[in-house]
CHARMM internal coordinates of N, CA and C (Angstrom, degrees):
IC EDIT
DIST 1 N 1 CA 1.4459
DIST 1 CA 1 C 1.5247
ANGL 1 N 1 CA 1 C 111.44
DIST 1 C 2 N 1.3179
ANGL 1 CA 1 C 2 N 117.64
DIHE 1 N 1 CA 1 C 2 N -34.75
DIST 2 N 2 CA 1.4523
ANGL 1 C 2 N 2 CA 120.00
DIHE 1 CA 1 C 2 N 2 CA -177.31
DIST 2 CA 2 C 1.5212
ANGL 2 N 2 CA 2 C 110.78
DIHE 1 C 2 N 2 CA 2 C -60.44
DIST 2 C 3 N 1.3204
ANGL 2 CA 2 C 3 N 116.91
DIHE 2 N 2 CA 2 C 3 N -42.11
DIST 3 N 3 CA 1.4557
ANGL 2 C 3 N 3 CA 120.49
DIHE 2 CA 2 C 3 N 3 CA -177.84
DIST 3 CA 3 C 1.5193
ANGL 3 N 3 CA 3 C 111.91
DIHE 2 C 3 N 3 CA 3 C -65.97
DIST 3 C 4 N 1.3170
ANGL 3 CA 3 C 4 N 116.95
DIHE 3 N 3 CA 3 C 4 N -28.10
DIST 4 N 4 CA 1.4638
ANGL 3 C 4 N 4 CA 120.27
DIHE 3 CA 3 C 4 N 4 CA 179.67
DIST 4 CA 4 C 1.5304
ANGL 4 N 4 CA 4 C 110.27
DIHE 3 C 4 N 4 CA 4 C -79.68
DIST 4 C 5 N 1.3358
ANGL 4 CA 4 C 5 N 117.50
DIHE 4 N 4 CA 4 C 5 N -38.87
DIST 5 N 5 CA 1.4594
ANGL 4 C 5 N 5 CA 120.90
DIHE 4 CA 4 C 5 N 5 CA -176.62
DIST 5 CA 5 C 1.5294
ANGL 5 N 5 CA 5 C 113.37
DIHE 4 C 5 N 5 CA 5 C -87.82
DIST 5 C 6 N 1.3121
ANGL 5 CA 5 C 6 N 118.22
DIHE 5 N 5 CA 5 C 6 N -22.68
DIST 6 N 6 CA 1.4599
ANGL 5 C 6 N 6 CA 122.10
DIHE 5 CA 5 C 6 N 6 CA -172.00
DIST 6 CA 6 C 1.5334
ANGL 6 N 6 CA 6 C 114.65
DIHE 5 C 6 N 6 CA 6 C -58.13
DIST 6 C 7 N 1.3353
ANGL 6 CA 6 C 7 N 120.73
DIHE 6 N 6 CA 6 C 7 N -39.74
DIST 7 N 7 CA 1.4685
ANGL 6 C 7 N 7 CA 118.94
DIHE 6 CA 6 C 7 N 7 CA -177.16
DIST 7 CA 7 C 1.5257
ANGL 7 N 7 CA 7 C 114.60
DIHE 6 C 7 N 7 CA 7 C -65.34
DIST 7 C 8 N 1.2970
ANGL 7 CA 7 C 8 N 118.31
DIHE 7 N 7 CA 7 C 8 N -15.01
DIST 8 N 8 CA 1.4586
ANGL 7 C 8 N 8 CA 121.38
DIHE 7 CA 7 C 8 N 8 CA -176.20
DIST 8 CA 8 C 1.5178
ANGL 8 N 8 CA 8 C 110.47
DIHE 7 C 8 N 8 CA 8 C -95.74
DIST 8 C 9 N 1.3432
ANGL 8 CA 8 C 9 N 117.30
DIHE 8 N 8 CA 8 C 9 N 143.41
DIST 9 N 9 CA 1.4636
ANGL 8 C 9 N 9 CA 120.11
DIHE 8 CA 8 C 9 N 9 CA -178.32
DIST 9 CA 9 C 1.5272
ANGL 9 N 9 CA 9 C 112.17
DIHE 8 C 9 N 9 CA 9 C -62.42
DIST 9 C 10 N 1.3128
ANGL 9 CA 9 C 10 N 115.59
DIHE 9 N 9 CA 9 C 10 N 128.75
DIST 10 N 10 CA 1.4700
ANGL 9 C 10 N 10 CA 123.95
DIHE 9 CA 9 C 10 N 10 CA 179.16
DIST 10 CA 10 C 1.5272
ANGL 10 N 10 CA 10 C 111.89
DIHE 9 C 10 N 10 CA 10 C 59.35
DIST 10 C 11 N 1.3273
ANGL 10 CA 10 C 11 N 117.76
DIHE 10 N 10 CA 10 C 11 N 21.41
DIST 11 N 11 CA 1.4558
ANGL 10 C 11 N 11 CA 121.22
DIHE 10 CA 10 C 11 N 11 CA 178.19
DIST 11 CA 11 C 1.5110
ANGL 11 N 11 CA 11 C 114.19
DIHE 10 C 11 N 11 CA 11 C 69.54
DIST 11 C 12 N 1.3249
ANGL 11 CA 11 C 12 N 116.47
DIHE 11 N 11 CA 11 C 12 N 17.55
DIST 12 N 12 CA 1.4734
ANGL 11 C 12 N 12 CA 120.29
DIHE 11 CA 11 C 12 N 12 CA -179.21
DIST 12 CA 12 C 1.5141
ANGL 12 N 12 CA 12 C 109.49
DIHE 11 C 12 N 12 CA 12 C -116.89
DIST 12 C 13 N 1.3066
ANGL 12 CA 12 C 13 N 116.19
DIHE 12 N 12 CA 12 C 13 N 142.34
DIST 13 N 13 CA 1.4580
ANGL 12 C 13 N 13 CA 120.60
DIHE 12 CA 12 C 13 N 13 CA -179.84
DIST 13 CA 13 C 1.5162
ANGL 13 N 13 CA 13 C 111.28
DIHE 12 C 13 N 13 CA 13 C -73.67
DIST 13 C 14 N 1.3349
ANGL 13 CA 13 C 14 N 117.01
DIHE 13 N 13 CA 13 C 14 N 143.13
DIST 14 N 14 CA 1.4655
ANGL 13 C 14 N 14 CA 120.10
DIHE 13 CA 13 C 14 N 14 CA 179.67
DIST 14 CA 14 C 1.5278
ANGL 14 N 14 CA 14 C 112.87
DIHE 13 C 14 N 14 CA 14 C -85.44
DIST 14 C 15 N 1.3277
ANGL 14 CA 14 C 15 N 118.20
DIHE 14 N 14 CA 14 C 15 N 13.63
DIST 15 N 15 CA 1.4681
ANGL 14 C 15 N 15 CA 121.37
DIHE 14 CA 14 C 15 N 15 CA -178.63
DIST 15 CA 15 C 1.5251
ANGL 15 N 15 CA 15 C 109.75
DIHE 14 C 15 N 15 CA 15 C -123.73
DIST 15 C 16 N 1.3323
ANGL 15 CA 15 C 16 N 115.31
DIHE 15 N 15 CA 15 C 16 N 163.35
DIST 16 N 16 CA 1.4571
ANGL 15 C 16 N 16 CA 121.36
DIHE 15 CA 15 C 16 N 16 CA 176.48
DIST 16 CA 16 C 1.5162
ANGL 16 N 16 CA 16 C 108.62
DIHE 15 C 16 N 16 CA 16 C -128.81
DIST 16 C 17 N 1.2982
ANGL 16 CA 16 C 17 N 116.07
DIHE 16 N 16 CA 16 C 17 N 152.13
DIST 17 N 17 CA 1.4550
ANGL 16 C 17 N 17 CA 120.37
DIHE 16 CA 16 C 17 N 17 CA 179.21
DIST 17 CA 17 C 1.5198
ANGL 17 N 17 CA 17 C 110.71
DIHE 16 C 17 N 17 CA 17 C 105.71
DIST 17 C 18 N 1.3008
ANGL 17 CA 17 C 18 N 114.43
DIHE 17 N 17 CA 17 C 18 N 142.72
DIST 18 N 18 CA 1.4596
ANGL 17 C 18 N 18 CA 120.59
DIHE 17 CA 17 C 18 N 18 CA -175.05
DIST 18 CA 18 C 1.5142
ANGL 18 N 18 CA 18 C 114.31
DIHE 17 C 18 N 18 CA 18 C -60.07
DIST 18 C 19 N 1.3255
ANGL 18 CA 18 C 19 N 117.85
DIHE 18 N 18 CA 18 C 19 N -47.04
DIST 19 N 19 CA 1.4613
ANGL 18 C 19 N 19 CA 120.71
DIHE 18 CA 18 C 19 N 19 CA -177.20
DIST 19 CA 19 C 1.5187
ANGL 19 N 19 CA 19 C 111.16
DIHE 18 C 19 N 19 CA 19 C -66.73
DIST 19 C 20 N 1.3281
ANGL 19 CA 19 C 20 N 117.32
DIHE 19 N 19 CA 19 C 20 N -43.92
DIST 20 N 20 CA 1.4703
ANGL 19 C 20 N 20 CA 120.77
DIHE 19 CA 19 C 20 N 20 CA -178.96
DIST 20 CA 20 C 1.5206
ANGL 20 N 20 CA 20 C 111.30
DIHE 19 C 20 N 20 CA 20 C -67.06
DIST 20 C 21 N 1.3242
ANGL 20 CA 20 C 21 N 117.56
DIHE 20 N 20 CA 20 C 21 N -38.61
DIST 21 N 21 CA 1.4653
ANGL 20 C 21 N 21 CA 120.65
DIHE 20 CA 20 C 21 N 21 CA 177.32
DIST 21 CA 21 C 1.5248
ANGL 21 N 21 CA 21 C 109.86
DIHE 20 C 21 N 21 CA 21 C -63.76
DIST 21 C 22 N 1.3340
ANGL 21 CA 21 C 22 N 115.97
DIHE 21 N 21 CA 21 C 22 N -45.87
DIST 22 N 22 CA 1.4646
ANGL 21 C 22 N 22 CA 120.05
DIHE 21 CA 21 C 22 N 22 CA 179.55
DIST 22 CA 22 C 1.5203
ANGL 22 N 22 CA 22 C 110.81
DIHE 21 C 22 N 22 CA 22 C -61.57
DIST 22 C 23 N 1.3166
ANGL 22 CA 22 C 23 N 117.42
DIHE 22 N 22 CA 22 C 23 N -43.59
DIST 23 N 23 CA 1.4673
ANGL 22 C 23 N 23 CA 121.24
DIHE 22 CA 22 C 23 N 23 CA -179.96
DIST 23 CA 23 C 1.5245
ANGL 23 N 23 CA 23 C 111.39
DIHE 22 C 23 N 23 CA 23 C -63.95
DIST 23 C 24 N 1.3210
ANGL 23 CA 23 C 24 N 116.95
DIHE 23 N 23 CA 23 C 24 N -42.37
DIST 24 N 24 CA 1.4593
ANGL 23 C 24 N 24 CA 121.17
DIHE 23 CA 23 C 24 N 24 CA -178.62
DIST 24 CA 24 C 1.5221
ANGL 24 N 24 CA 24 C 111.01
DIHE 23 C 24 N 24 CA 24 C -66.03
DIST 24 C 25 N 1.3225
ANGL 24 CA 24 C 25 N 117.33
DIHE 24 N 24 CA 24 C 25 N -45.23
DIST 25 N 25 CA 1.4630
ANGL 24 C 25 N 25 CA 120.98
DIHE 24 CA 24 C 25 N 25 CA 179.14
DIST 25 CA 25 C 1.5207
ANGL 25 N 25 CA 25 C 110.62
DIHE 24 C 25 N 25 CA 25 C -65.51
DIST 25 C 26 N 1.3373
ANGL 25 CA 25 C 26 N 117.21
DIHE 25 N 25 CA 25 C 26 N -40.18
DIST 26 N 26 CA 1.4549
ANGL 25 C 26 N 26 CA 120.86
DIHE 25 CA 25 C 26 N 26 CA 178.52
DIST 26 CA 26 C 1.5335
ANGL 26 N 26 CA 26 C 110.40
DIHE 25 C 26 N 26 CA 26 C -61.86
DIST 26 C 27 N 1.3233
ANGL 26 CA 26 C 27 N 117.13
DIHE 26 N 26 CA 26 C 27 N -43.68
DIST 27 N 27 CA 1.4590
ANGL 26 C 27 N 27 CA 120.95
DIHE 26 CA 26 C 27 N 27 CA 177.89
DIST 27 CA 27 C 1.5171
ANGL 27 N 27 CA 27 C 112.49
DIHE 26 C 27 N 27 CA 27 C -63.73
DIST 27 C 28 N 1.3253
ANGL 27 CA 27 C 28 N 116.13
DIHE 27 N 27 CA 27 C 28 N -41.40
DIST 28 N 28 CA 1.4631
ANGL 27 C 28 N 28 CA 120.13
DIHE 27 CA 27 C 28 N 28 CA 178.99
DIST 28 CA 28 C 1.5280
ANGL 28 N 28 CA 28 C 111.44
DIHE 27 C 28 N 28 CA 28 C -65.15
DIST 28 C 29 N 1.3283
ANGL 28 CA 28 C 29 N 116.57
DIHE 28 N 28 CA 28 C 29 N -42.57
DIST 29 N 29 CA 1.4647
ANGL 28 C 29 N 29 CA 120.59
DIHE 28 CA 28 C 29 N 29 CA 178.91
DIST 29 CA 29 C 1.5285
ANGL 29 N 29 CA 29 C 111.00
DIHE 28 C 29 N 29 CA 29 C -66.17
DIST 29 C 30 N 1.3273
ANGL 29 CA 29 C 30 N 116.56
DIHE 29 N 29 CA 29 C 30 N -37.91
DIST 30 N 30 CA 1.4633
ANGL 29 C 30 N 30 CA 120.49
DIHE 29 CA 29 C 30 N 30 CA 178.54
DIST 30 CA 30 C 1.5216
ANGL 30 N 30 CA 30 C 110.95
DIHE 29 C 30 N 30 CA 30 C -64.02
DIST 30 C 31 N 1.3237
ANGL 30 CA 30 C 31 N 117.57
DIHE 30 N 30 CA 30 C 31 N -44.86
DIST 31 N 31 CA 1.4621
ANGL 30 C 31 N 31 CA 120.41
DIHE 30 CA 30 C 31 N 31 CA 178.71
DIST 31 CA 31 C 1.5226
ANGL 31 N 31 CA 31 C 111.98
DIHE 30 C 31 N 31 CA 31 C -65.47
DIST 31 C 32 N 1.3231
ANGL 31 CA 31 C 32 N 117.07
DIHE 31 N 31 CA 31 C 32 N -34.11
DIST 32 N 32 CA 1.4547
ANGL 31 C 32 N 32 CA 120.41
DIHE 31 CA 31 C 32 N 32 CA 176.56
DIST 32 CA 32 C 1.5198
ANGL 32 N 32 CA 32 C 110.24
DIHE 31 C 32 N 32 CA 32 C -62.09
DIST 32 C 33 N 1.3239
ANGL 32 CA 32 C 33 N 116.92
DIHE 32 N 32 CA 32 C 33 N -44.06
DIST 33 N 33 CA 1.4664
ANGL 32 C 33 N 33 CA 120.78
DIHE 32 CA 32 C 33 N 33 CA 178.91
DIST 33 CA 33 C 1.5239
ANGL 33 N 33 CA 33 C 111.40
DIHE 32 C 33 N 33 CA 33 C -66.53
DIST 33 C 34 N 1.3295
ANGL 33 CA 33 C 34 N 117.53
DIHE 33 N 33 CA 33 C 34 N -38.30
DIST 34 N 34 CA 1.4684
ANGL 33 C 34 N 34 CA 120.43
DIHE 33 CA 33 C 34 N 34 CA 178.32
DIST 34 CA 34 C 1.5203
ANGL 34 N 34 CA 34 C 109.89
DIHE 33 C 34 N 34 CA 34 C -63.14
DIST 34 C 35 N 1.3275
ANGL 34 CA 34 C 35 N 116.96
DIHE 34 N 34 CA 34 C 35 N -40.49
DIST 35 N 35 CA 1.4667
ANGL 34 C 35 N 35 CA 120.24
DIHE 34 CA 34 C 35 N 35 CA 178.38
DIST 35 CA 35 C 1.5275
ANGL 35 N 35 CA 35 C 111.81
DIHE 34 C 35 N 35 CA 35 C -64.80
DIST 35 C 36 N 1.3146
ANGL 35 CA 35 C 36 N 117.68
DIHE 35 N 35 CA 35 C 36 N -29.12
DIST 36 N 36 CA 1.4623
ANGL 35 C 36 N 36 CA 120.68
DIHE 35 CA 35 C 36 N 36 CA 177.59
DIST 36 CA 36 C 1.5235
ANGL 36 N 36 CA 36 C 111.87
DIHE 35 C 36 N 36 CA 36 C -79.82
DIST 36 C 37 N 1.3185
ANGL 36 CA 36 C 37 N 117.56
DIHE 36 N 36 CA 36 C 37 N -32.45
DIST 37 N 37 CA 1.4598
ANGL 36 C 37 N 37 CA 121.48
DIHE 36 CA 36 C 37 N 37 CA -176.78
DIST 37 CA 37 C 1.5293
ANGL 37 N 37 CA 37 C 111.34
DIHE 36 C 37 N 37 CA 37 C -76.83
DIST 37 C 38 N 1.3095
ANGL 37 CA 37 C 38 N 118.27
DIHE 37 N 37 CA 37 C 38 N -35.46
DIST 38 N 38 CA 1.4613
ANGL 37 C 38 N 38 CA 121.66
DIHE 37 CA 37 C 38 N 38 CA -175.65
DIST 38 CA 38 C 1.5306
ANGL 38 N 38 CA 38 C 112.62
DIHE 37 C 38 N 38 CA 38 C -57.12
DIST 38 C 39 N 1.3453
ANGL 38 CA 38 C 39 N 121.07
DIHE 38 N 38 CA 38 C 39 N -51.35
DIST 39 N 39 CA 1.4702
ANGL 38 C 39 N 39 CA 119.56
DIHE 38 CA 38 C 39 N 39 CA 178.60
DIST 39 CA 39 C 1.5291
ANGL 39 N 39 CA 39 C 112.69
DIHE 38 C 39 N 39 CA 39 C -61.69
DIST 39 C 40 N 1.3212
ANGL 39 CA 39 C 40 N 116.60
DIHE 39 N 39 CA 39 C 40 N -33.58
DIST 40 N 40 CA 1.4571
ANGL 39 C 40 N 40 CA 120.61
DIHE 39 CA 39 C 40 N 40 CA 178.18
DIST 40 CA 40 C 1.5262
ANGL 40 N 40 CA 40 C 110.56
DIHE 39 C 40 N 40 CA 40 C -62.98
DIST 40 C 41 N 1.3262
ANGL 40 CA 40 C 41 N 117.26
DIHE 40 N 40 CA 40 C 41 N -45.76
DIST 41 N 41 CA 1.4545
ANGL 40 C 41 N 41 CA 121.16
DIHE 40 CA 40 C 41 N 41 CA 179.87
DIST 41 CA 41 C 1.5254
ANGL 41 N 41 CA 41 C 111.52
DIHE 40 C 41 N 41 CA 41 C -66.56
DIST 41 C 42 N 1.3335
ANGL 41 CA 41 C 42 N 117.11
DIHE 41 N 41 CA 41 C 42 N -38.30
DIST 42 N 42 CA 1.4582
ANGL 41 C 42 N 42 CA 120.16
DIHE 41 CA 41 C 42 N 42 CA 177.91
DIST 42 CA 42 C 1.5224
ANGL 42 N 42 CA 42 C 111.05
DIHE 41 C 42 N 42 CA 42 C -65.37
DIST 42 C 43 N 1.3215
ANGL 42 CA 42 C 43 N 117.36
DIHE 42 N 42 CA 42 C 43 N -38.84
DIST 43 N 43 CA 1.4669
ANGL 42 C 43 N 43 CA 120.71
DIHE 42 CA 42 C 43 N 43 CA 178.01
DIST 43 CA 43 C 1.5219
ANGL 43 N 43 CA 43 C 110.77
DIHE 42 C 43 N 43 CA 43 C -65.93
DIST 43 C 44 N 1.3242
ANGL 43 CA 43 C 44 N 117.12
DIHE 43 N 43 CA 43 C 44 N -38.61
DIST 44 N 44 CA 1.4602
ANGL 43 C 44 N 44 CA 120.64
DIHE 43 CA 43 C 44 N 44 CA 177.32
DIST 44 CA 44 C 1.5243
ANGL 44 N 44 CA 44 C 110.68
DIHE 43 C 44 N 44 CA 44 C -63.10
DIST 44 C 45 N 1.3217
ANGL 44 CA 44 C 45 N 116.68
DIHE 44 N 44 CA 44 C 45 N -43.54
DIST 45 N 45 CA 1.4616
ANGL 44 C 45 N 45 CA 120.99
DIHE 44 CA 44 C 45 N 45 CA -179.85
DIST 45 CA 45 C 1.5237
ANGL 45 N 45 CA 45 C 110.56
DIHE 44 C 45 N 45 CA 45 C -63.31
DIST 45 C 46 N 1.3250
ANGL 45 CA 45 C 46 N 116.78
DIHE 45 N 45 CA 45 C 46 N -42.41
DIST 46 N 46 CA 1.4566
ANGL 45 C 46 N 46 CA 120.82
DIHE 45 CA 45 C 46 N 46 CA 178.83
DIST 46 CA 46 C 1.5285
ANGL 46 N 46 CA 46 C 111.08
DIHE 45 C 46 N 46 CA 46 C -63.67
DIST 46 C 47 N 1.3193
ANGL 46 CA 46 C 47 N 116.46
DIHE 46 N 46 CA 46 C 47 N -39.17
DIST 47 N 47 CA 1.4568
ANGL 46 C 47 N 47 CA 120.80
DIHE 46 CA 46 C 47 N 47 CA 178.60
DIST 47 CA 47 C 1.5303
ANGL 47 N 47 CA 47 C 111.01
DIHE 46 C 47 N 47 CA 47 C -64.99
DIST 47 C 48 N 1.3298
ANGL 47 CA 47 C 48 N 117.62
DIHE 47 N 47 CA 47 C 48 N -40.07
DIST 48 N 48 CA 1.4599
ANGL 47 C 48 N 48 CA 121.07
DIHE 47 CA 47 C 48 N 48 CA 177.49
DIST 48 CA 48 C 1.5264
ANGL 48 N 48 CA 48 C 110.86
DIHE 47 C 48 N 48 CA 48 C -64.51
DIST 48 C 49 N 1.3296
ANGL 48 CA 48 C 49 N 117.17
DIHE 48 N 48 CA 48 C 49 N -41.32
DIST 49 N 49 CA 1.4620
ANGL 48 C 49 N 49 CA 120.37
DIHE 48 CA 48 C 49 N 49 CA 177.92
DIST 49 CA 49 C 1.5181
ANGL 49 N 49 CA 49 C 110.89
DIHE 48 C 49 N 49 CA 49 C -63.94
DIST 49 C 50 N 1.3314
ANGL 49 CA 49 C 50 N 117.16
DIHE 49 N 49 CA 49 C 50 N -38.19
DIST 50 N 50 CA 1.4603
ANGL 49 C 50 N 50 CA 121.74
DIHE 49 CA 49 C 50 N 50 CA 178.84
DIST 50 CA 50 C 1.5344
ANGL 50 N 50 CA 50 C 110.18
DIHE 49 C 50 N 50 CA 50 C -63.43
DIST 50 C 51 N 1.3366
ANGL 50 CA 50 C 51 N 116.48
DIHE 50 N 50 CA 50 C 51 N -42.12
DIST 51 N 51 CA 1.4624
ANGL 50 C 51 N 51 CA 120.37
DIHE 50 CA 50 C 51 N 51 CA 178.76
DIST 51 CA 51 C 1.5266
ANGL 51 N 51 CA 51 C 110.89
DIHE 50 C 51 N 51 CA 51 C -64.51
DIST 51 C 52 N 1.3367
ANGL 51 CA 51 C 52 N 117.20
DIHE 51 N 51 CA 51 C 52 N -38.87
DIST 52 N 52 CA 1.4634
ANGL 51 C 52 N 52 CA 120.23
DIHE 51 CA 51 C 52 N 52 CA 177.74
DIST 52 CA 52 C 1.5213
ANGL 52 N 52 CA 52 C 110.57
DIHE 51 C 52 N 52 CA 52 C -62.86
DIST 52 C 53 N 1.3297
ANGL 52 CA 52 C 53 N 116.31
DIHE 52 N 52 CA 52 C 53 N -43.34
DIST 53 N 53 CA 1.4674
ANGL 52 C 53 N 53 CA 119.84
DIHE 52 CA 52 C 53 N 53 CA 178.92
DIST 53 CA 53 C 1.5188
ANGL 53 N 53 CA 53 C 110.97
DIHE 52 C 53 N 53 CA 53 C -64.30
DIST 53 C 54 N 1.3363
ANGL 53 CA 53 C 54 N 117.60
DIHE 53 N 53 CA 53 C 54 N -37.97
DIST 54 N 54 CA 1.4603
ANGL 53 C 54 N 54 CA 120.72
DIHE 53 CA 53 C 54 N 54 CA 178.28
DIST 54 CA 54 C 1.5212
ANGL 54 N 54 CA 54 C 110.35
DIHE 53 C 54 N 54 CA 54 C -63.63
DIST 54 C 55 N 1.3193
ANGL 54 CA 54 C 55 N 117.03
DIHE 54 N 54 CA 54 C 55 N -40.91
DIST 55 N 55 CA 1.4588
ANGL 54 C 55 N 55 CA 120.73
DIHE 54 CA 54 C 55 N 55 CA 179.86
DIST 55 CA 55 C 1.5255
ANGL 55 N 55 CA 55 C 111.03
DIHE 54 C 55 N 55 CA 55 C -65.89
DIST 55 C 56 N 1.3157
ANGL 55 CA 55 C 56 N 117.10
DIHE 55 N 55 CA 55 C 56 N -33.29
DIST 56 N 56 CA 1.4634
ANGL 55 C 56 N 56 CA 120.81
DIHE 55 CA 55 C 56 N 56 CA 179.59
DIST 56 CA 56 C 1.5211
ANGL 56 N 56 CA 56 C 112.25
DIHE 55 C 56 N 56 CA 56 C -84.89
DIST 56 C 57 N 1.3137
ANGL 56 CA 56 C 57 N 117.36
DIHE 56 N 56 CA 56 C 57 N -6.32
DIST 57 N 57 CA 1.4669
ANGL 56 C 57 N 57 CA 120.98
DIHE 56 CA 56 C 57 N 57 CA 179.62
DIST 57 CA 57 C 1.5092
ANGL 57 N 57 CA 57 C 113.12
DIHE 56 C 57 N 57 CA 57 C 76.56
DIST 57 C 58 N 1.3053
ANGL 57 CA 57 C 58 N 118.94
DIHE 57 N 57 CA 57 C 58 N 27.76
DIST 58 N 58 CA 1.4550
ANGL 57 C 58 N 58 CA 122.28
DIHE 57 CA 57 C 58 N 58 CA -176.77
DIST 58 CA 58 C 1.5224
ANGL 58 N 58 CA 58 C 113.08
DIHE 57 C 58 N 58 CA 58 C -96.85
DIST 58 C 59 N 1.3101
ANGL 58 CA 58 C 59 N 118.44
DIHE 58 N 58 CA 58 C 59 N 0.46
DIST 59 N 59 CA 1.4593
ANGL 58 C 59 N 59 CA 119.31
DIHE 58 CA 58 C 59 N 59 CA -177.35
DIST 59 CA 59 C 1.5179
ANGL 59 N 59 CA 59 C 110.60
DIHE 58 C 59 N 59 CA 59 C -94.98
DIST 59 C 60 N 1.3023
ANGL 59 CA 59 C 60 N 115.03
DIHE 59 N 59 CA 59 C 60 N 154.40
DIST 60 N 60 CA 1.4551
ANGL 59 C 60 N 60 CA 121.77
DIHE 59 CA 59 C 60 N 60 CA 175.70
DIST 60 CA 60 C 1.5203
ANGL 60 N 60 CA 60 C 107.87
DIHE 59 C 60 N 60 CA 60 C -109.83
DIST 60 C 61 N 1.2809
ANGL 60 CA 60 C 61 N 115.64
DIHE 60 N 60 CA 60 C 61 N 151.33
DIST 61 N 61 CA 1.4556
ANGL 60 C 61 N 61 CA 118.15
DIHE 60 CA 60 C 61 N 61 CA 176.99
DIST 61 CA 61 C 1.5259
ANGL 61 N 61 CA 61 C 108.78
DIHE 60 C 61 N 61 CA 61 C -77.02
DIST 61 C 62 N 1.3027
ANGL 61 CA 61 C 62 N 115.87
DIHE 61 N 61 CA 61 C 62 N 164.23
DIST 62 N 62 CA 1.4603
ANGL 61 C 62 N 62 CA 121.16
DIHE 61 CA 61 C 62 N 62 CA -179.38
DIST 62 CA 62 C 1.5214
ANGL 62 N 62 CA 62 C 110.61
DIHE 61 C 62 N 62 CA 62 C -62.89
DIST 62 C 63 N 1.3179
ANGL 62 CA 62 C 63 N 117.04
DIHE 62 N 62 CA 62 C 63 N -38.63
DIST 63 N 63 CA 1.4606
ANGL 62 C 63 N 63 CA 120.79
DIHE 62 CA 62 C 63 N 63 CA -178.45
DIST 63 CA 63 C 1.5235
ANGL 63 N 63 CA 63 C 111.72
DIHE 62 C 63 N 63 CA 63 C -66.44
DIST 63 C 64 N 1.3116
ANGL 63 CA 63 C 64 N 117.36
DIHE 63 N 63 CA 63 C 64 N -38.64
DIST 64 N 64 CA 1.4612
ANGL 63 C 64 N 64 CA 119.01
DIHE 63 CA 63 C 64 N 64 CA 178.81
DIST 64 CA 64 C 1.5311
ANGL 64 N 64 CA 64 C 110.55
DIHE 63 C 64 N 64 CA 64 C -69.73
DIST 64 C 65 N 1.3180
ANGL 64 CA 64 C 65 N 117.78
DIHE 64 N 64 CA 64 C 65 N -34.21
DIST 65 N 65 CA 1.4627
ANGL 64 C 65 N 65 CA 120.44
DIHE 64 CA 64 C 65 N 65 CA 176.62
DIST 65 CA 65 C 1.5251
ANGL 65 N 65 CA 65 C 110.45
DIHE 64 C 65 N 65 CA 65 C -66.46
DIST 65 C 66 N 1.3278
ANGL 65 CA 65 C 66 N 116.84
DIHE 65 N 65 CA 65 C 66 N -41.06
DIST 66 N 66 CA 1.4667
ANGL 65 C 66 N 66 CA 120.20
DIHE 65 CA 65 C 66 N 66 CA 178.31
DIST 66 CA 66 C 1.5204
ANGL 66 N 66 CA 66 C 110.31
DIHE 65 C 66 N 66 CA 66 C -65.59
DIST 66 C 67 N 1.3234
ANGL 66 CA 66 C 67 N 117.09
DIHE 66 N 66 CA 66 C 67 N -39.62
DIST 67 N 67 CA 1.4613
ANGL 66 C 67 N 67 CA 120.53
DIHE 66 CA 66 C 67 N 67 CA 179.66
DIST 67 CA 67 C 1.5238
ANGL 67 N 67 CA 67 C 110.51
DIHE 66 C 67 N 67 CA 67 C -62.64
DIST 67 C 68 N 1.3187
ANGL 67 CA 67 C 68 N 117.59
DIHE 67 N 67 CA 67 C 68 N -42.45
DIST 68 N 68 CA 1.4606
ANGL 67 C 68 N 68 CA 121.25
DIHE 67 CA 67 C 68 N 68 CA 178.43
DIST 68 CA 68 C 1.5246
ANGL 68 N 68 CA 68 C 110.27
DIHE 67 C 68 N 68 CA 68 C -63.21
DIST 68 C 69 N 1.3285
ANGL 68 CA 68 C 69 N 116.77
DIHE 68 N 68 CA 68 C 69 N -41.86
DIST 69 N 69 CA 1.4730
ANGL 68 C 69 N 69 CA 121.11
DIHE 68 CA 68 C 69 N 69 CA -179.14
DIST 69 CA 69 C 1.5323
ANGL 69 N 69 CA 69 C 110.49
DIHE 68 C 69 N 69 CA 69 C -62.74
DIST 69 C 70 N 1.3367
ANGL 69 CA 69 C 70 N 116.85
DIHE 69 N 69 CA 69 C 70 N -47.69
DIST 70 N 70 CA 1.4552
ANGL 69 C 70 N 70 CA 119.65
DIHE 69 CA 69 C 70 N 70 CA -177.06
DIST 70 CA 70 C 1.5326
ANGL 70 N 70 CA 70 C 111.87
DIHE 69 C 70 N 70 CA 70 C -72.09
DIST 70 C 71 N 1.3034
ANGL 70 CA 70 C 71 N 118.28
DIHE 70 N 70 CA 70 C 71 N -24.53
DIST 71 N 71 CA 1.4533
ANGL 70 C 71 N 71 CA 120.96
DIHE 70 CA 70 C 71 N 71 CA 176.15
DIST 71 CA 71 C 1.5246
ANGL 71 N 71 CA 71 C 109.75
DIHE 70 C 71 N 71 CA 71 C -64.81
DIST 71 C 72 N 1.3288
ANGL 71 CA 71 C 72 N 115.50
DIHE 71 N 71 CA 71 C 72 N -40.49
DIST 72 N 72 CA 1.4576
ANGL 71 C 72 N 72 CA 118.63
DIHE 71 CA 71 C 72 N 72 CA 178.73
DIST 72 CA 72 C 1.5245
ANGL 72 N 72 CA 72 C 112.22
DIHE 71 C 72 N 72 CA 72 C -68.69
DIST 72 C 73 N 1.3180
ANGL 72 CA 72 C 73 N 117.83
DIHE 72 N 72 CA 72 C 73 N -28.70
DIST 73 N 73 CA 1.4624
ANGL 72 C 73 N 73 CA 120.00
DIHE 72 CA 72 C 73 N 73 CA 179.25
DIST 73 CA 73 C 1.5164
ANGL 73 N 73 CA 73 C 111.71
DIHE 72 C 73 N 73 CA 73 C -71.03
DIST 73 C 74 N 1.3324
ANGL 73 CA 73 C 74 N 116.46
DIHE 73 N 73 CA 73 C 74 N -35.69
DIST 74 N 74 CA 1.4605
ANGL 73 C 74 N 74 CA 119.83
DIHE 73 CA 73 C 74 N 74 CA -177.51
DIST 74 CA 74 C 1.5081
ANGL 74 N 74 CA 74 C 109.13
DIHE 73 C 74 N 74 CA 74 C -93.38
END
COOR INIT
IC SEED 1 N 1 CA 1 C
IC BUILD
């Protein structure tokens, strides 16, 4: 509920009337869900790209990345 009411000043809708209130709340709830879905889809896309790189042999292991990092420090 907080995410739906938060964008409005003092948690109150700036409109009056049943239809306008329903429309405003519906729009706010829809945008809240879109904001939750977007990071999920981006994470899925990143995971697919990672799998493609693994299949092509383009990834480095964590240990080799750490070795490269510490080589530059010394």
